N, C-alpha and C positions, 0 to 999 in steps of 0.2 A: 647816754653814755656815763658809765663813773667815772666821777671826777676824780678817783685814787689812780685811775689807768692813765690820765691824760699826761703826768709827766714822764713817762716808759714810753706813751706813743708818743712825746715830741721829742726823745731823746732818739728814737729808731728813725724820725724822720730827720734829725739834725745830723745822725750818723750818714745815713743817706747821700745826703745832699754835700756835707763836707768829704764824703768818699770821691762822690761825682768829680769834684772841683780837684782834689789831690790826685786820684788814680787816673781818671779819663780825660785828663787835660791833657789837648790832643796839640804840640807842639809842631812846627815845621809848615812845609806848606801843603798842597790839595795833591800837587804831585811829586811825591817823595824821592829824591834826587838818592846819588851813591854814598853821599856824607851823613855824618851822624847827626850833625847840627845846622840849623839855620841861622844862626846868630841870634835868633829873638830873645830879648829878655823877658825873665818871668819869678816871681816870686819863690823863692824855695817854700813848699808846703811843711810847716813844722807839727800840726796839732796831729796825734794819735787818738783821734775819735774813737769812741766805743762804742761795740754794737749795742742793742736792746737788753737792757738787763734780764738773766735769765742762763739757762744751761744752752739754748739753741742759737744759732745765730739766723738774722735774716738773710743772710751774704750767701751764697753761692760762689760768685765770682767776681772778677772785675775785669774791665778793658784796657791795655796798656799801649802804650806807642813807644818805646823805648827808642827806637831808631830813627824816631822823627825829631828830636832835639826839643827845645823849646822848655816846658818846666822840667822835663827829666833831664834834661843838663845839669842843673841845679840840686837834682836831688839822688841820694844815692841808693843804689838797690838794695844795701841792706835795709833802709828808710822805708823803701816800696813795702819791703819782706814785713818790719815790724806793722804798717799800718794794714798789710793784709792779714796778719794774726792777729791785731786786734779787733776786726771784722770778722775775724771768724770764716774769714774766705779760703778755700783751699784751692782756686783753680784762677790761673793769671793768662789770659789770650793777650798776645804778643803779635805785632806786623811783621811778617817777611818778605821783600823784593829784592832781593839784590846779596850779592855775597855778602858784602860788609852789612847789612841787616842782620842776616843769619851770625853770621858769625857774633854781632854786640848780641843779638837775644840766647845763643848759646852762653853767653858768659852771664846773663841773667837768669837763664836756667838755673844754671851749677847752684848759685847762691841760692836760688828759690826752693829748690829740691832739699838743700840741705836744712831748708826751714818748714818742713813739709807743706810746699806749695808745689804745683805740677804747673808749667807752661804749656801752654797749645799753642804752638806758630799755625799763624794764619794767611796762608798764602794769596799775598794782594798780587791780581796782574792785570793789564789794560784789556779793553775788548778789540784791540784793534788787531786782529788776524784775518789772514785771507780765507783760509782754510782751518776745517776741526784739527786735521792734522798739526799742522803751525802749531794752533791753541794745544793741543795734547803735548807737544815738543818741548815746548816753555814751561809747561807745568809741568813737565818730566824732569827738565833743568833744575828748576827750581827746587824742586824737593831731592835733587840730589844735592844740591847746596846746601839745603837744611842737615841730610844724613851727615854730609862732610863737617859740619861745623859741629855736629855732636848736638844737636838742639834738642831731642829727644830724650825724656828722662832717665832715669835708671832704671825705674819701674819696668820702661818697655823693655830695657835689654834684659833687664831679668827675666823676662817672659820666653825672650825670645830664647835665652840660653837655656831654661828651663826644657822648651820644646826640644832644642837641639838635643838633648841629655836623653828626654824621654825616647826622640827617636833611636838612638844608638842603643837605648835599652831595651824597647818595644818593636823596634822597628820590624823586625822577623815575623811579628804577629799580626803586624796590619797587613792586609788583603786590598783594600780600597781605599783612597781620601776622596771626601765631595770637599769641594769649596764653593762659597756659593758666588763668588766673582773673581776673572782670572787672575787679577793681580794678585791675590792670596795663593792660587794653584801655581802661579809663579813663583813666589816667595817658597812654598812649600816643595816645589822642586829644586830649589836653590839647598835647603834642609835636608834633604831627601840624598842630594849627592854630595855633600859634606856628611853626612853620615855612611857614606861607602856603598850606598844600594842607587841601583837604575831605577830612577822614576820613569811610570809606563809601562814597566816590564814587572821590577818585585813589588811596583804597589800601583795598581791601575788607578788614573786620577782623572775626573771628572769635575769639570769648572761650570760657570756661565758668566755668558757675557757676550763670547763670539768676537772679541776684539786681536788687533793684527799678531798682538804680542801673542798670546794664545794660539795662532796659527802657527804662528813661527814656532812654536814647542810642540805643536801634533806634527809640523815638518820634521824636526830634528826628532820623532819619537819621543818625548817623554812628557806628554800629553797625550791622553785617550780620546776625550769627547769635551765639548764644549758647545753648552746648548744657548742658543745665541738670544741674548735681552737686548732686543733693539731699540737704540734712543734716537732712531730716524721715524718718527710715528707723525711726522707734520702732512705728509699729503692724504694719508690714510685719515687722519682726523678731519683736514680740511672737507673732505669728501664727506665725510658725515656730517659736518655743521651745513655744507652747500643742500644735503637732504634734506636736513630739518629746517633750512629757510625757506626751500622749495614745497614745504607742505607733504613731503614723503614720508612714509612709515620706516623706521631706524630698529634697526633687532636690538633687544635691551641689552644679549650682553654682546659686544663686539672683540672679538680675540684677533690681537695683534699678530701680523705676518712676520713670524720668524721659524726659523729651521735648527734641527740638530747636526753639529758637525762630526763626525768620528774622523781620527787622525788619516784615515785612509781618503778619502775626500780632501785636505786640506791644502795640498799642493795646487790642485786643481781652482778651488775656491778664493784661496788669496787674493789674485789681480780681482777680483769684484768687492772686497773688503772696503767699505767707505771710514771704518773708525776703528 
């Protein structure tokens, strides 16, 4: 290695280490409570480590735990923003696990957005659920809290506003809408209705997944077809594993057991849905 490159490499490594200490320091307990602070003392990071010299940054983003206390109780959001800007990072991941944490991260997101850094809320959930429905409902409620706290960046809100404006201006020219998952289709249904049109009639809507929400939309006449993409692959997979273990031959291509559901059969099939 050329010896002249060593100082630059050393600076890069030093910056990475300092950034890990400053921005990924995790305060609080392993099971975050609904409080913002753990009461643990921690030194306030003051250094603003520079990334490697040159026009490009070696950093893409950083992990943050502002709602977990510890070092974050002693480091202002503005200081964190300055550190991220010094490193050339534009993505800042932060934990959300309750309404309190969502409100805190929303405040962080506003300051970061003004400085050119986008906060990505990461939903933290335990695994102690009795069914898939319970887990789904818990996740749905957590996302609702994030939206209520306005954690999402202004860029996301701008994109939605543009979509709504496009529908109002060009909606009459759209015949069919295809969404690659049901959740996107349900969001599109809301936007179409807000634009004064009837989803499922003025615009034919086709989506993928086959979740209960899609069947409810079909029963309401707002979604025309949902193409199943089932997550319940365990039994089919284990059957193949057992065949292989028993020395049996299996096909090179195994098609998942799935169906296509038009709105006409939604009411009949709804009681059979498991997700």
